[in-house]
C-alpha positions in Angstrom: 71.4 19.6 1.0 71.6 15.8 1.3 67.8 15.6 1.6 67.1 17.6 -1.6 65.5 15.4 -4.2 64.9 18.0 -6.9 66.5 21.3 -7.8 66.0 23.6 -10.8 68.0 26.7 -11.5 66.9 29.3 -14.0 64.8 26.7 -15.9 63.5 28.1 -19.1 61.4 26.7 -21.9 60.7 28.4 -25.3 58.7 27.2 -28.2 58.9 28.5 -31.8 55.8 30.1 -33.3 55.0 31.9 -36.5 55.3 35.2 -34.6 58.7 34.3 -33.1 59.8 32.6 -29.9 57.3 32.0 -27.1 58.9 31.9 -23.7 56.6 29.8 -21.5 58.9 29.2 -18.5 60.9 32.3 -17.6 63.4 31.1 -15.1 62.2 28.5 -12.5 64.2 28.2 -9.3 62.8 25.4 -7.3 64.1 23.2 -4.5 62.1 20.2 -3.2 63.0 18.1 -0.2 62.6 14.3 -0.2 59.1 13.4 1.0 57.5 16.7 0.3 54.0 17.1 -1.3 54.2 20.1 -3.5 51.1 21.6 -5.3 51.3 24.0 -8.3 48.2 26.0 -9.2 47.6 28.6 -11.8 45.4 29.4 -14.8 45.4 27.3 -17.9 48.2 28.0 -20.3 50.7 29.6 -17.8 53.2 26.7 -18.0 52.3 24.2 -15.3 52.2 21.2 -17.6 55.3 22.4 -19.4 57.2 22.5 -16.1 55.9 19.0 -15.1 56.9 17.6 -18.5 60.4 18.9 -17.9 60.6 17.4 -14.4 59.3 14.1 -15.7 61.8 13.8 -18.4 59.2 14.1 -21.1 60.8 17.2 -22.6 64.1 19.1 -22.3 64.5 22.7 -21.1 65.8 25.4 -23.4 68.2 26.7 -20.8 68.8 26.2 -17.1 69.6 23.1 -15.0 67.5 20.4 -13.5 69.0 18.0 -10.9 67.2 14.9 -9.5 68.9 13.3 -6.5 72.2 14.8 -7.5 72.0 13.9 -11.2 71.7 16.5 -14.0 68.6 15.3 -15.9 68.7 18.1 -18.4 72.0 16.7 -19.7 70.8 13.1 -20.3 70.5 11.6 -23.8 67.2 10.1 -25.0 68.0 6.5 -23.9 69.0 7.7 -20.4 65.9 9.8 -20.2 63.8 6.8 -21.0 65.5 4.9 -18.2 64.8 7.9 -15.9 61.1 7.9 -16.7 60.9 4.1 -16.2 62.8 3.8 -13.0 63.0 7.0 -11.1 60.0 9.1 -11.9 56.3 8.1 -12.0 53.9 10.3 -14.0 50.1 10.5 -13.7 48.3 12.5 -16.4 44.8 14.1 -16.5 43.8 11.1 -18.7 44.8 7.7 -17.5 46.3 6.4 -20.8 45.7 2.8 -19.8 46.1 0.4 -22.7 42.6 -0.7 -23.6 43.5 -4.2 -24.7 45.1 -5.1 -21.4 43.7 -5.7 -17.9 44.3 -3.4 -15.0 46.9 -5.8 -13.7 48.7 -6.0 -17.0 48.7 -2.2 -17.3 50.3 -1.8 -13.9 52.8 -4.5 -14.7 53.9 -2.9 -17.9 56.7 -0.6 -16.6 58.3 -3.6 -14.9 58.0 -5.8 -18.0 59.6 -3.0 -20.1 62.6 -3.2 -17.7 62.8 -7.0 -18.4 61.6 -8.0 -14.9 60.2 -11.5 -14.3 56.6 -11.7 -15.3 55.4 -13.6 -12.2 57.3 -11.2 -9.9 55.9 -8.2 -11.8 52.4 -9.5 -11.4 52.9 -10.0 -7.7 54.2 -6.4 -7.2 51.4 -5.0 -9.4 48.7 -6.8 -7.6 50.0 -5.6 -4.2 49.8 -2.0 -5.5 46.3 -2.5 -7.0 45.3 -3.7 -3.5 46.8 -0.6 -2.0 44.7 1.6 -4.2 41.6 -0.4 -3.6 41.4 -2.2 -6.9 42.6 -5.8 -6.2 39.1 -7.1 -7.0 39.2 -5.3 -10.4 42.6 -6.6 -11.5 41.2 -8.7 -14.3 39.0 -5.9 -15.7 40.0 -3.9 -18.8 39.8 -0.1 -18.7 36.4 -0.1 -20.5 35.0 -2.1 -17.5 36.3 0.4 -15.0 35.0 3.8 -13.9 37.0 7.0 -14.5 38.1 7.1 -10.9 39.2 3.4 -11.0 41.2 4.0 -14.1 43.0 6.9 -12.5 43.8 4.9 -9.4 45.1 2.1 -11.7 47.2 4.8 -13.4 48.6 5.9 -10.0 49.5 2.2 -9.2 51.2 2.0 -12.6 53.2 5.1 -11.8 54.2 3.7 -8.4 55.1 0.1 -9.6 58.7 0.8 -10.2 59.2 2.4 -6.8 60.1 5.9 -8.3 61.8 8.6 -6.3 59.2 11.2 -7.4 55.6 11.0 -8.4 54.4 13.7 -10.7 50.7 14.3 -11.4 49.3 16.7 -13.9 45.7 17.6 -13.2 45.1 14.0 -12.0 41.5 14.7 -11.0 40.6 17.1 -13.8 38.2 14.6 -15.5 36.6 13.3 -12.3 33.5 14.3 -10.3 33.9 15.8 -6.9 33.4 12.7 -4.8 35.7 10.6 -7.0 38.3 13.3 -7.0 38.3 13.4 -3.2 39.0 9.7 -3.2 42.0 10.2 -5.4 43.1 13.1 -3.2 43.0 10.9 -0.2 45.1 8.3 -2.0 47.8 10.8 -3.0 48.0 12.2 0.6 48.3 8.6 2.0 51.1 7.7 -0.4 52.9 10.8 0.7 52.5 10.3 4.4 52.8 6.5 4.6 55.5 5.9 2.0 57.3 9.3 2.3 56.7 9.6 -1.5 57.8 12.9 -3.0 54.8 14.2 -4.9 54.5 17.2 -7.3 51.0 17.9 -8.5 49.7 20.6 -10.9 46.0 21.2 -10.1 43.1 23.6 -10.5 41.5 22.0 -7.5 42.3 24.2 -4.5 41.0 21.5 -2.0 43.9 19.2 -3.2 46.4 22.1 -3.2 45.5 23.0 0.4 46.4 19.4 1.5 50.0 19.8 0.2 52.9 20.6 2.4 53.9 23.5 0.1 51.9 25.5 -2.5 53.2 27.4 -5.5 51.3 29.5 -8.0 52.5 29.7 -11.6 52.2 33.4 -12.8 53.4 34.4 -16.2 56.1 31.7 -16.5 57.5 32.0 -12.9 56.7 30.2 -9.7 55.5 32.1 -6.6 55.4 30.2 -3.3 52.3 30.8 -1.1 53.1 31.6 2.5 
């Protein structure tokens, strides 16, 4: 079990509605080994994003446990969760959420600056990552000057800048054309293989899911592993 990076047991998430409680996640049991690339597919509204938000510390489960590298994340307070998101878990959303008033380099640096890291050192680390995702020559450009694919690659660099233990991506290519999406797929696969980065991605794109080491399908609030 020493190689287990993530484990959930009977993870459930309910939301109040005018018609009573809506149970979106109905008991997720999931174990992921360090360095795995896991893809989660399923129709819209079945709970993929809800699960990823829990794993990324963006929300808390209603019941059940969630352990990351031996630590119970579901029991953390808000300040501890903020530190978890900043230091241990990188998150890539369907929309890049880059800050429009800052350059690509400044956006990638931001998590390190939030930690209180030295600005020059942060810039050095961020530029190296921009180079790795093929954007070193675009470092001084603001998001409005970048294509959608370039913004998403910058978002991946930002998620990676703090050397997280897990990279979580929620429909990272949902807004991209096929060719640009394939470029981002290649990037995620390379990060997994070359850096042994644990990656969990929710996607409708079966071509990306098929490149993962394990595939799950979300059905009515539960995960079913594909053989």
